[in-house]
C-alpha positions in Angstrom: 0.0 0.0 0.0 2.8 2.4 0.9 4.3 1.9 -2.6 0.9 2.6 -4.3 0.4 5.7 -2.2 3.8 7.0 -3.1 3.6 6.1 -6.7 0.2 7.8 -7.2 0.9 10.9 -5.1 -1.5 10.4 -2.2 -1.0 12.0 1.1 -2.2 10.9 4.5 -4.9 13.2 5.9 -6.4 11.5 9.0 -7.0 8.2 10.8 -8.9 7.0 13.9 -10.2 3.8 15.4 -12.6 2.1 17.8 -12.7 -1.6 18.4 -13.9 -3.1 15.2 -13.9 0.2 13.3 -11.2 2.1 11.5 -10.9 5.0 9.1 -7.9 6.1 7.3 -8.1 8.9 4.7 -5.7 9.7 2.0 -6.0 12.6 -0.5 -4.6 13.1 -4.0 -1.7 15.5 -4.1 -3.7 17.8 -6.4 -6.2 18.3 -3.5 -3.7 18.4 -0.6 -3.3 22.2 -0.5 -7.0 22.8 -0.9 -8.0 20.9 2.3 -8.5 22.6 5.6 -10.4 22.4 8.9 -9.9 18.7 9.4 -11.8 17.5 12.4 -12.4 14.0 13.8 -14.8 12.7 16.4 -16.0 9.3 17.7 -19.3 8.3 19.1 -19.7 5.0 20.9 -23.2 3.5 21.0 -22.3 0.3 22.8 -19.9 -0.9 25.5 -17.8 1.1 27.9 -17.3 4.4 26.0 -14.6 6.0 28.2 -12.3 3.0 27.7 -13.2 2.6 24.0 -14.3 -1.0 24.7 -17.5 -0.6 22.7 -17.5 -2.1 19.2 -20.5 -0.2 18.0 -20.4 3.4 17.1 -19.1 5.8 14.5 -15.9 7.6 13.5 -16.8 10.9 12.0 -14.4 13.0 10.0 -15.1 16.4 8.4 -13.0 18.8 6.4 -13.2 21.4 3.7 -12.1 21.2 0.1 -11.9 24.9 -0.8 -15.2 26.2 0.5 -17.1 22.9 0.3 -17.6 20.9 3.5 -17.5 17.1 3.5 -18.4 14.8 6.4 -17.6 11.1 6.4 -19.4 8.9 8.9 -18.0 5.3 9.2 -20.5 3.4 11.4 -20.7 0.0 12.9 -24.3 -0.7 14.1 -25.8 -3.6 16.0 -27.2 -6.5 14.1 -30.5 -8.3 14.2 -33.6 -8.3 12.1 -36.5 -8.0 14.5 -38.2 -4.7 15.0 -36.5 -3.8 18.3 -33.1 -4.2 16.7 -34.1 -2.0 13.8 -35.3 0.6 16.2 -32.0 0.4 18.1 -30.1 0.9 14.9 -32.2 3.9 14.1 -31.7 5.3 17.6 -27.9 4.8 17.2 -27.9 6.7 14.0 -29.8 9.5 15.7 -27.4 9.5 18.6 -24.4 9.7 16.3 -26.1 12.5 14.4 -27.0 14.4 17.5 -23.7 14.0 19.4 -21.1 14.3 16.7 -18.8 17.3 17.3 -20.8 18.5 20.3 -18.1 17.4 22.7 -14.3 18.0 22.7 -13.1 16.2 19.6 -9.8 14.9 18.6 -8.5 17.6 16.3 -9.6 20.9 17.8 -11.6 22.5 20.6 -15.2 22.0 21.5 -17.5 22.6 18.6 -21.3 23.2 18.5 -21.6 22.9 14.8 -23.3 19.6 14.0 -23.0 17.5 10.9 -26.0 19.2 9.3 -23.8 22.0 8.2 -21.9 19.9 5.7 -22.4 20.3 2.0 -21.9 16.6 1.5 -22.4 13.8 4.0 -21.5 10.1 3.5 -22.8 7.4 5.9 -21.1 4.0 5.3 -19.7 1.0 7.1 -21.3 -2.1 8.7 -24.8 -0.7 9.1 -26.4 -4.1 9.5 -29.6 -3.2 7.5 -31.0 -6.0 5.4 -33.7 -6.0 2.8 -35.8 -8.9 1.5 -36.2 -7.6 -2.1 -35.3 -9.7 -5.0 -32.5 -8.4 -7.2 -35.1 -7.6 -9.9 -37.2 -5.6 -7.5 -34.1 -3.7 -6.2 -33.0 -2.9 -9.7 -36.5 -1.5 -10.4 -36.2 0.7 -7.3 -32.8 1.9 -8.4 -34.2 2.8 -11.8 -37.1 4.7 -10.3 -34.8 6.6 -8.0 -32.5 7.5 -10.9 -35.5 8.7 -13.0 -36.6 10.9 -10.1 -33.1 12.2 -9.5 -32.6 13.1 -13.2 -35.9 15.1 -13.1 -34.9 16.8 -9.9 -37.9 15.3 -8.1 -36.7 15.1 -4.5 -40.1 13.9 -3.2 -40.1 11.0 -5.7 -36.5 10.1 -4.6 -37.6 10.2 -0.9 -40.6 8.0 -1.6 -38.5 5.3 -3.3 -35.9 5.4 -0.5 -38.7 4.9 2.1 -39.9 1.8 0.3 -36.4 0.3 0.5 
C-alpha cells in the first residue's frame, strides 16, 4: 500500500479507530493544498465508552475542500432483524447525528456545529440493515430513483428510498 500511495501521489490526511472500526483517509496530491479544517470525532453507541471498549459506534471526519464541507461517517451498528433491533439501529444513527462534534473532539476544541452544516455527508460501514427484495425488485427501485433524480424530483426520490 505504501508503494501505491507514493507512486500515485496520495497524502495521509487523518485516521482514527474504535474496536472493530477504522478510518484512514488519503487525498490526492492535487487536493492536498485545498483541504482545511480537518476534524475528527468518535461516538460510541455500545460498550464502555470511556475506555473505548464498545465495538458499536461511529468515526466521524469532516474537512473542507476549498469552501465545500464534507463529512464522512464510518459506522458499525448492532445486528438483528427484529423490529426492536431495527429501532436500536435507528436510535444509534440518531445518537451519532445528535452528538457528533458536540463534545471536545480529537482535532480541535469544543464545537457546537453539528454534521448538518456539511455540503456533503456520507454514511457508510457495517450498518447491518437488510432487505428482503429480489435483485429484480431492487433494480427497479434503483431505476425509479435515478429517474426521479434526473428530473430533480426530491419527493419521488424520498418515496423510493422509504420503500427500500
